[in-house]
Residue frames relative to the residue before (quaternion, step in Angstrom):
aa qw qx qy qz dx dy dz
X 1.0000 0.0000 0.0000 0.0000 0.00 0.00 0.00
X 0.4144 -0.7245 0.4946 0.2421 3.70 -0.73 1.01
X 0.6626 -0.5203 0.3766 0.3853 3.51 -1.33 0.37
X 0.6148 0.5458 -0.3321 0.4624 3.64 1.11 -0.71
X 0.6479 0.4968 -0.3153 0.4837 3.60 0.98 -0.86
X 0.6405 0.5193 -0.3349 0.4560 3.72 0.92 -0.77
X 0.6555 0.4999 -0.3265 0.4624 3.60 0.95 -0.80
X 0.6593 0.4977 -0.3064 0.4730 3.55 0.89 -0.87
X 0.6454 0.5113 -0.3315 0.4606 3.64 0.99 -0.74
X 0.6464 0.5074 -0.3085 0.4791 3.56 1.02 -0.92
X 0.6555 0.5124 -0.3202 0.4530 3.62 0.94 -0.79
X 0.6534 0.5138 -0.3117 0.4604 3.53 1.01 -0.81
X 0.6317 0.5158 -0.3183 0.4833 3.57 1.05 -0.76
X 0.6669 0.4933 -0.3304 0.4502 3.57 0.88 -0.82
X 0.6471 0.5108 -0.3229 0.4649 3.60 1.02 -0.77
X 0.6168 0.5215 -0.3478 0.4760 3.67 1.06 -0.77
X 0.6556 0.5289 -0.3215 0.4326 3.59 0.93 -0.75
X 0.6401 0.5217 -0.2944 0.4812 3.53 1.10 -0.95
X 0.6586 0.5249 -0.2954 0.4510 3.57 0.92 -0.96
X 0.6640 0.5121 -0.3053 0.4512 3.56 1.02 -0.93
X 0.6213 0.5419 -0.3118 0.4722 3.57 1.09 -0.92
X 0.6721 0.5043 -0.2870 0.4599 3.63 0.87 -0.95
X 0.6314 0.5230 -0.3102 0.4813 3.57 1.05 -0.92
X 0.6524 0.5055 -0.3154 0.4684 3.60 0.90 -0.85
X 0.6358 0.5151 -0.3349 0.4671 3.65 0.93 -0.75
X 0.6908 0.4698 -0.2974 0.4623 3.56 0.84 -0.87
X 0.6191 0.5463 -0.3285 0.4586 3.58 1.10 -0.71
X 0.6718 0.4849 -0.2634 0.4942 3.56 1.14 -0.67
X 0.5505 -0.6602 0.3643 0.3582 3.60 1.30 -0.03
X 0.5719 0.5629 -0.3786 0.4612 3.47 1.30 0.30
X 0.3327 -0.7019 0.5776 0.2511 3.57 -0.97 0.70
X 0.6787 -0.4683 0.3669 0.4306 3.54 -1.29 0.30
X 0.6768 0.5031 -0.3071 0.4411 3.60 0.86 -1.00
X 0.6162 0.5457 -0.3460 0.4503 3.62 1.03 -0.74
X 0.6863 0.4875 -0.3010 0.4480 3.57 0.91 -0.97
X 0.6230 0.5458 -0.3360 0.4485 3.56 1.13 -0.55
X 0.6468 0.5076 -0.3290 0.4645 3.62 0.99 -0.71
X 0.6729 0.4807 -0.3313 0.4544 3.62 1.08 -0.30
X 0.3636 0.7230 -0.5120 0.2878 3.60 1.18 0.29
X 0.2975 -0.7184 0.6056 0.1694 3.52 -1.18 0.78
X 0.0257 -0.8162 0.5757 -0.0411 3.55 -0.38 1.24
X 0.1443 -0.8247 0.5440 0.0547 3.64 -0.55 1.03
X 0.6940 0.3208 -0.2899 0.5757 3.58 1.22 0.32
X 0.5683 -0.5894 0.4298 0.3807 3.59 -1.10 0.55
X 0.4518 -0.6674 0.5398 0.2431 3.47 -1.25 0.76
X 0.3319 -0.7244 0.5446 0.2618 3.63 -0.86 0.75
X 0.1546 -0.8109 0.5630 0.0396 3.53 -0.66 1.26
X 0.0575 -0.7847 0.6169 0.0178 3.51 -1.18 0.65
X 0.6882 -0.4367 0.3252 0.4794 3.60 -1.18 0.05
X 0.6638 0.5498 -0.2911 0.4152 3.59 1.07 -0.54
X 0.7829 0.2729 -0.1403 0.5412 3.67 1.01 -0.86
X 0.4023 0.7553 -0.4704 0.2156 3.68 1.11 -0.16
X 0.7208 0.4815 -0.2544 0.4289 3.52 0.72 -1.18
X 0.6354 0.5212 -0.3050 0.4813 3.57 1.11 -0.84
X 0.6655 0.5124 -0.3110 0.4448 3.63 0.94 -0.82
X 0.6617 0.4968 -0.2929 0.4791 3.58 0.98 -0.95
X 0.6718 0.4729 -0.3040 0.4823 3.61 1.03 -0.68
X 0.6665 0.5524 -0.2864 0.4106 3.58 1.05 -0.85
X 0.7853 0.3178 -0.1544 0.5084 3.59 0.92 -0.90
X 0.4543 -0.7069 0.4507 0.3013 3.71 -0.59 0.98
X 0.7883 0.0423 -0.0418 0.6124 3.62 0.99 -0.67
X 0.1198 0.7701 -0.6131 0.1293 3.59 -0.66 1.22
X 0.2253 -0.7475 0.6177 0.0943 3.45 -1.09 0.99
X 0.1574 -0.8096 0.5647 0.0304 3.57 -0.68 1.20
X 0.2211 -0.7493 0.6186 0.0836 3.47 -0.95 1.12
X 0.1299 -0.7747 0.6141 0.0764 3.58 -0.47 1.19
X 0.0946 0.8330 -0.5188 0.1673 3.58 -0.47 1.22
X 0.1354 -0.7655 0.6110 0.1493 3.59 -1.25 -0.04
X 0.6414 -0.5966 0.3464 0.3357 3.56 -1.14 0.68
X 0.6954 0.4759 -0.2503 0.4768 3.51 1.13 -0.71
X 0.5902 0.6093 -0.3529 0.3949 3.57 1.22 -0.18
X 0.3995 -0.7436 0.4856 0.2273 3.58 -0.58 1.26
X 0.6867 0.4647 -0.3249 0.4550 3.68 0.72 -0.85
X 0.6075 0.5372 -0.3780 0.4466 3.63 1.04 -0.54
X 0.6314 0.5269 -0.3317 0.4622 3.57 1.06 -0.70
X 0.6307 0.5066 -0.3475 0.4741 3.64 1.15 -0.52
X 0.7022 0.4724 -0.2783 0.4542 3.59 0.97 -0.85
X 0.5418 0.6721 -0.3889 0.3217 3.62 1.04 -0.73
X 0.7313 0.4100 -0.2978 0.4565 3.66 0.75 -0.83
X 0.5474 0.5793 -0.3719 0.4759 3.56 1.29 -0.38
X 0.6686 0.4999 -0.2972 0.4633 3.57 0.92 -0.90
X 0.6577 0.5070 -0.3093 0.4634 3.59 1.08 -0.78
X 0.6262 0.5357 -0.3141 0.4714 3.52 1.09 -0.85
X 0.7017 0.4517 -0.2924 0.4671 3.63 0.83 -0.93
X 0.5780 0.5651 -0.3837 0.4465 3.63 1.15 -0.53
X 0.6442 0.4957 -0.3033 0.4972 3.60 1.03 -0.74
X 0.7300 0.4527 -0.2574 0.4426 3.58 0.71 -1.09
X 0.7826 0.3127 -0.1859 0.5051 3.64 0.96 -0.70
X 0.2697 0.7743 -0.5318 0.2122 3.65 1.16 0.42
X 0.7568 0.3123 -0.2883 0.4966 3.49 -0.93 1.00
X 0.7092 0.3817 -0.2484 0.5383 3.64 1.18 -0.35
X 0.8027 -0.0187 0.0497 0.5940 3.61 1.00 -0.72
X 0.2717 -0.7402 0.5861 0.1864 3.56 -1.09 0.63
X 0.2372 -0.7660 0.5823 0.1338 3.58 -1.08 0.81
X 0.0719 -0.7869 0.6125 0.0225 3.54 -1.02 0.74
X 0.1942 -0.7624 0.6089 0.1019 3.51 -1.24 0.64
X 0.0333 -0.7903 0.6117 -0.0023 3.58 -0.87 1.01
X 0.3170 -0.7531 0.5574 0.1473 3.46 -0.70 1.22
X 0.3601 -0.7933 0.4433 0.2110 3.63 -0.36 1.17
X 0.6073 0.5494 -0.3497 0.4550 3.52 1.21 -0.39
X 0.7083 0.4189 -0.2425 0.5138 3.59 1.11 -0.77
X 0.7969 0.1923 -0.1229 0.5593 3.62 1.11 -0.41
X 0.0085 -0.8573 0.5146 -0.0128 3.60 0.56 1.18
X 0.5883 0.5847 -0.3974 0.3926 3.62 1.01 -0.56
X 0.6913 0.4418 -0.2938 0.4905 3.62 0.84 -0.85
X 0.6144 0.5304 -0.3453 0.4711 3.65 0.99 -0.76
X 0.6947 0.4762 -0.2887 0.4552 3.63 0.82 -0.71
X 0.6160 0.5613 -0.3226 0.4488 3.48 1.20 -0.82
X 0.7407 0.3650 -0.2112 0.5230 3.55 1.10 -0.54
X 0.4743 -0.7226 0.3957 0.3102 3.60 1.27 0.21
X 0.2113 0.7816 -0.5474 0.2119 3.55 1.07 0.75
X 0.0078 0.8036 -0.5920 0.0617 3.59 -0.56 1.21
X 0.7439 0.2214 -0.1357 0.6158 3.58 1.25 -0.42
X 0.0600 -0.7759 0.6264 0.0456 3.46 -1.22 0.71
X 0.5258 -0.1707 -0.8330 -0.0229 1.45 -2.09 1.20
X 0.1108 -0.7269 0.6731 0.0791 3.48 -1.32 0.64
X 0.1461 -0.7846 0.6010 0.0442 3.50 -0.80 1.08
X 0.0343 -0.8235 0.5657 -0.0239 3.56 -0.58 1.13
X 0.2972 -0.7536 0.5722 0.1280 3.56 -0.99 0.98
X 0.0754 -0.7845 0.6154 0.0117 3.50 -0.80 1.05
X 0.0287 -0.7726 0.6342 0.0009 3.54 -0.91 1.01
X 0.8534 -0.0182 -0.0350 0.5197 3.50 -0.88 1.04
X 0.7663 -0.4320 0.1835 0.4388 3.54 1.00 1.02
X 0.7146 0.4402 -0.2319 0.4917 3.53 1.36 -0.20
X 0.4703 -0.6469 0.5145 0.3094 3.64 -0.94 0.80
X 0.0678 -0.8463 0.5283 0.0061 3.59 -0.52 1.08
X 0.8068 -0.0083 0.0671 0.5870 3.61 1.13 -0.63
X 0.0630 0.8285 -0.5563 0.0151 3.53 -1.22 0.12
X 0.2637 -0.7235 0.6128 0.1774 3.49 -1.36 -0.05
X 0.1827 -0.7785 0.5927 0.0967 3.53 -0.91 0.96
X 0.7455 0.3216 -0.2899 0.5066 3.59 -0.77 1.01
X 0.6886 -0.4587 0.3827 0.4110 3.49 -1.43 0.06
X 0.0312 -0.7954 0.6049 -0.0216 3.60 -0.60 1.21
X 0.5307 -0.6335 0.4832 0.2892 3.42 -1.29 0.65
X 0.6617 -0.4803 0.3764 0.4357 3.57 -1.18 0.22
X 0.6769 0.4964 -0.3041 0.4504 3.58 0.90 -0.87
X 0.6137 0.5423 -0.3400 0.4623 3.58 1.05 -0.70
X 0.6813 0.4818 -0.2898 0.4688 3.56 0.90 -0.96
X 0.6334 0.5338 -0.3203 0.4597 3.60 1.02 -0.89
X 0.6677 0.5122 -0.2986 0.4501 3.57 0.82 -0.96
X 0.6491 0.5154 -0.3048 0.4692 3.54 0.95 -0.81
X 0.7171 0.4734 -0.2278 0.4579 3.59 1.02 -0.92
X 0.5197 0.6915 -0.3885 0.3174 3.57 1.20 -0.64
X 0.6975 0.4995 -0.2794 0.4312 3.54 0.81 -1.02
X 0.6991 0.4568 -0.2654 0.4818 3.57 1.14 -0.71
X 0.6062 0.5168 -0.3700 0.4781 3.63 1.13 -0.44
X 0.6968 0.4688 -0.2847 0.4621 3.61 0.96 -0.73
X 0.6635 0.5219 -0.3258 0.4256 3.66 1.05 -0.52
């Protein structure tokens, strides 16, 4: 068997496995989009102008850190966001959007000061914090939304 035939055979097998998994999800009464929202992410998702809308729609509760590399307070908040992403994995998803690399999204949300942390629930911005916030401040803000 030639190398091209092996590649095609492997691709066919991979496609069959994907189809079988999707079929099983549908048989269990879950749609593909529902199964994605149940992902447990323990690191922040990198958000951009291109994937922002899909991410906010995909995750029922997502906390977005609007930041920039040159921003000192952003560098203070970043490890807190990463720690909370690990601790709250399965309850809330965290995302980071670099405002210099994704100005369209930052402008759409009126981000004028960074860091800005915005909480999105079911696709809508519902709350947030402007400026460097402590871990406990962020946790306190999130607690009401995690429990509801």
